[in-house]
Structure formats: structure tokens, C-alpha cells
C-alpha positions in Angstrom: 0.2 -11.6 -3.4 -2.0 -13.2 -6.4 -3.0 -16.7 -4.0 -2.9 -15.1 -0.7 -3.8 -11.3 -0.6 -6.3 -11.6 -3.3 -7.9 -14.5 -2.4 -8.3 -14.1 1.3 -9.1 -10.1 1.3 -11.3 -9.3 -1.2 -12.4 -13.2 -0.8 -13.5 -12.3 2.5 -15.1 -9.4 1.9 -17.2 -10.4 -1.3 -18.3 -13.2 1.0 -19.7 -11.1 3.4 -21.1 -9.2 1.2 -23.0 -12.2 -0.8 -23.8 -13.2 3.4 -25.3 -9.9 3.6 -26.9 -8.8 1.0 -27.5 -12.3 -1.3 -25.2 -11.6 -4.4 -21.6 -10.6 -4.5 -21.5 -7.2 -3.2 -19.5 -4.5 -0.9 -22.2 -2.4 0.3 -22.8 -2.8 3.8 -19.3 -4.7 4.3 -17.2 -2.1 3.5 -17.3 1.7 4.4 -16.5 5.3 3.4 -17.9 4.4 0.1 -20.4 7.8 0.1 -17.7 10.0 -1.8 -18.4 13.1 1.0 -15.3 15.0 -0.4 -15.7 16.8 -3.8 -13.2 15.6 -6.8 -11.3 18.5 -6.8 -10.7 18.6 -3.2 -9.8 15.4 -3.2 -7.3 15.7 -6.2 -6.2 18.2 -3.8 -5.6 16.3 -0.6 -3.9 13.2 -2.5 -1.5 14.6 -4.8 0.4 15.7 -1.6 0.0 13.1 0.2 1.5 10.6 -2.9 4.3 13.3 -2.7 4.7 12.9 0.9 4.8 9.7 0.5 7.4 9.3 -2.0 9.7 11.4 0.0 9.4 10.1 3.3 9.9 6.3 2.2 13.1 7.9 0.3 14.0 9.8 3.4 13.4 6.8 6.0 15.5 4.4 3.9 18.7 5.2 6.2 16.8 4.3 9.1 15.2 1.1 7.6 18.9 -0.2 7.2 19.9 0.9 10.5 16.9 -1.1 11.6 17.3 -4.0 9.7 21.3 -4.2 10.7 20.5 -3.9 13.9 17.7 -6.4 14.5 17.0 -8.2 11.4 20.3 -9.1 9.9 19.7 -12.4 10.0 16.9 -12.1 7.3 18.8 -12.4 3.8 17.8 -8.7 2.0 19.5 -6.6 -0.4 18.6 -3.6 1.6 16.0 -1.1 1.0 18.6 1.2 -1.3 19.2 -1.4 -3.4 16.8 -1.0 -6.9 18.7 -3.5 -9.1 19.9 -6.3 -6.1 16.8 -8.4 -6.6 17.4 -8.8 -10.5 21.3 -9.9 -10.5 21.5 -13.1 -12.5 18.3 -12.6 -14.7 18.2 -11.6 -18.5 17.0 -8.0 -19.4 13.4 -9.6 -21.1 13.2 -11.3 -17.7 13.5 -8.6 -15.3 11.6 -6.1 -17.7 8.4 -8.5 -18.4 8.3 -9.2 -14.7 8.5 -5.1 -13.3 6.0 -4.2 -16.0 3.6 -6.9 -14.7 4.0 -5.5 -11.6 2.1 -2.3 -13.0 -1.3 -3.3 -12.8 -1.0 -6.2 -9.6 0.9 -4.6 -6.6 0.9 -1.0 -8.9 -2.9 -0.7 -8.6 -5.2 -3.8 -8.2 -3.3 -5.5 -4.8 -3.1 -1.7 -3.0 -6.8 -1.4 -3.9 -7.7 -4.6 -2.1 -5.5 -3.5 1.2 -7.3 -0.2 1.0 -11.0 -2.3 1.1 -9.9 -4.7 3.7 -7.7 -1.6 6.0 -9.2 1.1 5.6 -12.9 0.2 4.1 -13.3 -2.7 6.5 -11.1 -3.1 9.1 -11.0 0.9 9.9 -14.6 1.6 11.1 -15.0 -1.2 13.0 -12.1 0.1 15.2 -14.3 3.1 16.4 -14.5 2.1 19.8 -10.6 3.1 20.0 -11.7 6.9 18.8 -8.8 8.8 17.9 -6.8 5.7 18.5 -8.3 4.0 15.9 -6.1 5.6 13.0 -3.1 4.8 14.7 -3.9 1.5 15.6 -5.5 0.4 11.8 -2.0 1.9 10.6 -0.2 -0.5 13.0 -2.0 -3.3 12.0 -1.2 -2.5 8.2 2.3 -2.2 8.9 2.6 -5.5 11.0 0.5 -7.3 8.0 4.0 -7.0 6.1 6.1 -9.6 8.0 8.7 -9.8 4.6 9.5 -6.5 5.9 9.3 -5.8 9.6 12.4 -3.1 9.3 10.0 -0.9 7.2 7.6 -0.7 10.3 8.3 2.6 12.0 8.8 4.2 8.1 5.6 2.8 7.5 3.3 3.7 10.0 4.8 7.2 9.7 4.0 7.7 6.0 0.8 6.1 6.0 -0.8 7.8 9.3 -1.6 11.2 7.6 -4.1 9.0 4.4 -5.3 6.9 7.1 -6.3 9.6 9.5 -7.9 11.2 6.6 -10.0 8.1 5.7 -11.4 8.2 9.1 -11.7 12.2 10.1 -13.1 12.8 6.1 -15.1 9.4 5.6 -13.9 9.1 2.4 -12.2 5.7 1.2 -10.9 7.5 -2.0 -8.0 9.3 0.3 -6.0 6.3 1.2 -7.0 4.6 -2.3 -5.8 7.4 -4.0 -2.5 7.4 -2.3 -1.6 3.8 -1.8 -2.3 2.9 -5.3 -1.2 6.0 -6.7 2.3 6.0 -5.3 2.6 2.5 -6.1 1.2 2.6 -9.6 3.6 5.9 -10.1 6.8 4.3 -8.6 5.9 0.8 -10.7 5.4 2.6 -13.9 8.4 5.0 -13.7 11.2 1.9 -12.6 9.5 -0.5 -15.9 10.4 3.0 -17.8 13.4 3.5 -16.5 14.8 -0.1 -17.0 13.0 0.3 -20.8 15.5 3.7 -21.0 18.6 2.2 -19.7 18.2 4.4 -16.8 18.8 1.6 -14.7 22.2 -0.7 -14.9 21.1 -4.4 -14.3 
């Protein structure tokens, strides 16, 4: 993700901004930055979206595992319900350092970049699709996660409400708040759980 996501998605946006503005800028390239939703109302919208994303992602774990076993059994995968399978064979220190490094990267920076690209750049350019624009955008975002195609359906379901609200309210902070808020919460919580030995390696 450090070698592909940030340079490709953010790099493209900044390059387009430089072509348009004569300097590295997102103005005129990324939409929905005018902040039409008042801050208090934004928090009241984003907080329930984070809760629903966490709840639905865990609730759909059996569905994800079923789709994996039915269609993608040939891809090596520990399973959506496994919290520690990936860590087998590594020292506790290595695991904690690796997981902690995810907090600023996969917990915060990468979700923001994905939202700038998918919701701020791509979604407005699907406007000709009308009400289908948020659905198509969410499907493209889910397909883009090539490393876990068995999560396509659940990812569409738990991402669509925020994408629809961004499209409806024209405020990118909704999906940034939900996406980055959820990943930051989970990566920080996972690191704390490891540090306090709530999760056995």
C-alpha cells in the first residue's frame, strides 16, 4: 500500500491539481470539500456510521467465510474470523511493532487517500448515473480490494450508507470520518489488546 496506493491515488490527484492550478493542490480535482454539514451534525452522522460499519463487518464474517469456501477456497487465507492466524511464527515484539505501525498508515492515512480518490474524485464523475452513482462507486471500491474478493458483498453493504450520504450531502467528511474513524479505532484497539495480552499469539 505504501508503494502503490499512496503514489498512485494521491500522486494522480496531486498531479491533476498541479496541471489545473499550477501547484500541488486538490482544488478543482477533489469535490465535496465545501463542508456544508455543520460540525455537530457531522459528528451525529459519522458516529452511528462507525458503529454500523463495525457491527456489520463482524456480523457478515460468516457470510464472507461462506463465500470464500464456496468460490475462493483456492486462495490461501486464514479466515475473516481469525485475529491471530497471520501472526503465527513471529515474536511478540515483531507483531506489536507491525500492528502499531498500521495505526498511522492503514488506520488513518490510507483510508483518507482512498476517500479522496473514490468519493472526492471518482464519485462526482459518475454523476451521469444519477441515483446509481453511489452504488456503482461503492461496487468499484469493493472490487478494488482485489486481495479479498469474498468480502465484496459485505463491503458494499457496510460502505454504501456513507457513500450515499456523501453523494446526497456533498460533504466528503462523512465517508472520511466513517472510513478512517473505523480503521483507526480497530487498529488502535487491536494494538492495545495485544499490549495488554487480551489477544494470545
